[in-house]
C-alpha positions as CSV (number, residue, x, y, z in Angstrom):
1,X,11.5,6.7,3.0
2,X,12.4,10.2,1.5
3,X,12.9,8.6,-1.8
4,X,9.5,7.1,-1.7
5,X,7.8,10.3,-0.8
6,X,9.4,12.0,-3.6
7,X,7.9,9.4,-6.0
8,X,4.6,9.5,-4.7
9,X,4.4,13.4,-5.1
10,X,6.1,13.2,-8.6
11,X,3.2,10.6,-9.4
12,X,0.5,13.1,-8.1
13,X,1.6,15.9,-10.1
14,X,2.1,13.7,-13.3
15,X,-1.4,12.1,-12.9
16,X,-2.8,15.6,-12.6
17,X,-2.2,16.1,-16.3
18,X,-5.0,13.6,-17.5
19,X,-8.7,14.9,-17.3
20,X,-9.3,11.0,-16.4
21,X,-6.6,10.4,-14.1
22,X,-8.0,13.4,-12.0
23,X,-11.4,11.9,-12.1
24,X,-10.4,8.8,-10.8
25,X,-8.0,10.6,-8.1
26,X,-10.9,12.4,-6.9
27,X,-13.3,9.4,-6.8
28,X,-10.7,7.2,-4.9
29,X,-10.0,10.2,-2.5
30,X,-14.0,10.7,-1.8
31,X,-14.0,6.9,-1.0
32,X,-11.2,7.1,1.3
33,X,-11.5,10.5,3.2
34,X,-15.1,11.6,2.1
35,X,-14.2,14.3,0.0
36,X,-11.4,14.9,-3.0
37,X,-8.1,16.3,-1.6
38,X,-6.2,19.1,-3.4
39,X,-2.8,18.2,-4.5
40,X,-1.5,20.4,-1.7
41,X,-3.6,18.2,0.8
42,X,-2.1,15.0,-0.6
43,X,1.4,16.2,-0.4
44,X,1.0,17.3,3.0
45,X,-0.4,13.9,4.0
46,X,2.8,12.4,2.2
47,X,5.0,14.5,3.9
48,X,3.4,13.8,7.5
49,X,4.4,10.0,7.1
50,X,7.2,8.9,9.4
51,X,9.5,6.0,9.5
52,X,7.4,5.0,12.7
53,X,4.2,4.9,10.7
54,X,5.8,2.6,8.0
55,X,7.1,0.3,10.7
56,X,3.8,0.1,12.4
57,X,1.9,-0.6,9.2
58,X,4.6,-3.2,8.1
59,X,4.3,-5.0,11.6
60,X,0.1,-4.8,11.3
61,X,0.6,-6.3,7.7
62,X,3.1,-9.1,8.4
63,X,1.9,-10.2,11.9
64,X,-1.7,-10.7,10.9
65,X,-3.2,-14.3,9.8
66,X,-1.9,-15.3,6.2
67,X,-4.4,-15.4,3.4
68,X,-3.6,-17.6,0.9
69,X,-4.7,-18.4,-2.7
70,X,-3.4,-20.6,-5.3
71,X,-4.4,-21.0,-8.9
72,X,-3.7,-24.2,-11.2
73,X,-2.3,-27.5,-10.3
74,X,-2.2,-27.2,-6.3
75,X,-0.9,-30.7,-5.5
76,X,2.8,-29.2,-5.2
77,X,1.5,-26.4,-2.9
78,X,3.0,-26.5,0.4
79,X,0.4,-26.6,3.2
80,X,-0.6,-23.5,5.2
81,X,1.3,-24.8,8.0
82,X,4.4,-25.0,6.1
83,X,4.1,-21.8,4.5
84,X,3.6,-19.8,7.7
85,X,6.3,-21.4,9.6
86,X,8.8,-20.4,6.6
87,X,7.5,-17.0,6.8
88,X,7.6,-16.7,10.5
89,X,11.3,-18.0,10.4
90,X,12.2,-15.5,7.7
91,X,10.7,-12.7,9.5
92,X,12.7,-13.2,12.6
């Protein structure tokens, strides 16, 4: 988790060099948080993430109902039940 936090913080710093990237970041932060966040606020939010937070989110994502989308010839696509069964075995 420490390595990922470092990567995210590096990305924030690198992205601040471009005017269009700053505008994009401010727009996304405004949609997510209701206001643009400073670089310091963004770094503080990243630093506040714990291993437990990541585990809770992963559990929420992987325990929710699967959404499936296919493209092209779908004749060989396993059924929804086959896919969910294979994934449930893999997650145990």
